[in-house]
C-alpha positions as CSV (number, residue, x, y, z in Angstrom):
1,X,104.0,189.4,-27.3
2,X,104.6,186.4,-25.1
3,X,104.4,182.8,-26.7
4,X,104.6,179.9,-24.7
5,X,106.7,176.9,-26.2
6,X,105.9,173.3,-25.3
7,X,107.8,170.3,-25.7
8,X,107.7,166.7,-24.5
9,X,104.6,164.9,-25.6
10,X,104.2,161.3,-26.7
11,X,103.1,158.1,-26.9
12,X,103.8,156.0,-23.5
13,X,102.4,152.8,-22.1
14,X,100.4,152.5,-18.6
15,X,102.6,153.1,-15.8
16,X,105.3,154.9,-17.7
17,X,106.6,158.5,-16.9
18,X,106.6,161.5,-19.4
19,X,108.1,165.2,-18.9
20,X,106.5,168.1,-20.5
21,X,108.3,171.6,-20.7
22,X,107.4,175.2,-21.3
23,X,109.3,178.2,-22.0
24,X,108.2,181.7,-22.3
25,X,109.4,183.4,-25.7
26,X,110.6,186.6,-23.8
27,X,112.6,187.3,-20.4
28,X,111.8,189.6,-18.1
29,X,108.0,188.6,-17.6
30,X,107.1,187.6,-13.9
31,X,104.4,185.8,-14.4
32,X,102.1,185.5,-11.2
33,X,100.9,181.8,-12.0
34,X,102.2,179.1,-14.4
35,X,101.0,175.9,-15.0
36,X,99.5,173.1,-17.4
37,X,96.0,172.3,-18.2
38,X,94.5,169.5,-20.5
39,X,91.8,168.7,-22.9
40,X,90.5,165.3,-23.6
41,X,88.5,164.4,-26.4
42,X,85.0,165.4,-26.2
43,X,85.8,167.1,-22.8
44,X,86.3,170.6,-21.3
45,X,89.7,171.6,-20.6
46,X,90.7,171.4,-17.0
47,X,93.5,172.3,-14.9
48,X,96.1,169.8,-14.0
49,X,98.7,171.7,-12.1
50,X,99.4,175.4,-11.4
51,X,101.9,177.5,-9.2
52,X,101.9,181.1,-8.0
53,X,105.2,182.9,-8.6
54,X,106.0,182.7,-4.5
55,X,103.3,180.3,-3.5
56,X,102.5,177.0,-2.9
57,X,101.4,174.6,-6.2
58,X,97.8,173.3,-6.8
59,X,97.2,170.2,-8.4
60,X,94.1,168.5,-9.8
61,X,92.6,165.4,-7.4
62,X,93.2,162.9,-10.3
63,X,97.1,163.5,-10.6
64,X,98.0,164.1,-7.1
65,X,100.8,161.8,-5.9
66,X,101.9,161.6,-9.6
67,X,102.3,164.6,-11.3
68,X,105.0,167.4,-10.1
69,X,105.2,171.0,-11.3
70,X,108.6,172.1,-11.7
71,X,108.5,176.0,-11.8
72,X,111.7,178.2,-12.7
73,X,111.1,181.7,-12.1
74,X,114.4,183.1,-13.4
75,X,114.1,181.2,-16.6
76,X,110.2,181.3,-16.9
77,X,109.7,177.9,-17.5
78,X,107.4,175.2,-16.2
79,X,107.6,171.7,-16.4
80,X,105.2,168.7,-15.6
81,X,106.8,165.7,-14.6
82,X,104.4,162.8,-15.1
83,X,104.4,159.5,-13.4
84,X,102.4,156.5,-13.2
85,X,100.4,157.5,-16.5
86,X,97.1,156.1,-16.7
87,X,94.7,155.8,-19.7
88,X,92.8,158.6,-18.7
89,X,95.9,161.2,-18.5
90,X,95.1,161.1,-22.4
91,X,94.8,164.6,-23.3
92,X,96.3,167.4,-25.2
93,X,98.1,169.5,-22.6
94,X,98.4,173.1,-22.6
95,X,101.0,175.2,-21.0
96,X,99.5,178.4,-19.0
97,X,100.8,181.7,-17.9
98,X,98.8,184.6,-16.4
99,X,100.3,188.0,-15.5
100,X,98.2,191.1,-14.3
101,X,94.7,189.4,-15.7
102,X,96.3,188.6,-18.9
103,X,96.5,184.9,-20.1
104,X,98.7,183.2,-22.1
105,X,98.4,179.7,-23.5
106,X,100.9,177.3,-25.4
107,X,99.9,175.6,-28.4
108,X,99.1,172.2,-26.9
109,X,101.3,168.8,-27.1
110,X,99.7,165.8,-27.1
111,X,100.0,162.8,-24.5
112,X,98.7,159.3,-25.4
113,X,98.8,156.5,-22.9
114,X,98.1,153.4,-24.4
115,X,99.2,149.7,-24.3
């Protein structure tokens, strides 16, 4: 069984930056897609950014130009660099990985943007 271990959440002020990290607990998996989703209170989980193993990145319109997805296929890690954070970025962020139709989720890490 593969586990996705997340770190890096926290409380920041608007305009500040935060970096989320996610690592797979086992090596040897060639995930086809890795990325991050988020879920704000009272809202559905939504895609933030994903990347195919050897493909382009895909970003939600709301984070384009502010967030950068960094994927390392050798280490099986995926980081999310979040700049210029806004109040509306407040959510629980979940690491995501998919291989051969099987989806794995991290436990979630809280990001709170507040003044």
